[in-house]
C-alpha positions in Angstrom: 95.6 101.2 86.6 96.7 103.8 89.1 96.5 103.2 92.8 97.0 106.5 94.7 96.2 107.3 98.3 95.0 110.6 99.7 98.6 111.6 100.6 99.7 111.4 97.0 101.4 108.1 97.4 100.9 105.0 95.2 102.0 103.2 92.2 101.0 102.9 88.5 101.7 100.5 85.7 101.5 102.2 82.3 101.4 100.2 79.1 101.1 102.1 75.8 99.6 100.6 72.7 103.1 100.5 71.2 104.0 97.8 73.7 100.8 95.7 73.4 98.3 96.5 70.6 95.3 94.7 72.1 93.7 96.0 75.3 93.3 92.4 76.5 97.1 92.0 76.4 97.7 95.4 78.0 95.3 94.5 80.9 96.8 91.1 81.3 100.3 92.6 81.6 99.0 95.2 84.0 97.3 92.7 86.2 100.4 90.5 86.4 102.8 93.3 87.2 100.4 94.8 89.9 100.0 91.4 91.4 103.8 91.0 91.7 104.1 94.5 93.1 101.7 93.7 96.0 104.2 91.1 97.3 107.1 93.7 97.5 108.0 96.6 99.7 107.5 99.6 97.5 108.7 103.2 97.6 106.1 105.8 98.4 105.6 106.7 94.7 106.3 104.4 91.7 105.4 104.4 88.0 106.4 101.4 85.9 106.6 101.2 82.1 107.0 97.5 81.3 108.6 96.4 78.0 107.0 94.2 75.3 108.9 91.1 76.5 107.0 91.1 79.8 104.0 89.4 78.1 106.0 86.2 77.5 107.7 86.1 80.9 106.4 84.0 83.8 104.9 85.5 86.9 107.8 84.3 89.1 110.3 85.9 86.7 108.4 89.2 86.8 108.3 89.1 90.6 112.1 88.3 90.9 113.0 91.0 88.4 110.9 93.6 90.2 112.5 92.6 93.5 115.9 92.9 92.0 115.2 96.3 90.5 113.5 97.8 93.6 116.1 96.6 96.1 
């Protein structure tokens, strides 16, 4: 899912089939990461490539990890 404004700003979460084979799993990861991103102050443009281990991590851990990475 890509969220881009008319000014060329936005963020995207890219999950290849190599990370999660089933589309259901890829969409679940994407929804969790995008939900965590909505609570943070983001740079004008951002593309994320989560690793396989994100599917077994809790939402709070994803949120705290993204906060730590983006600060």
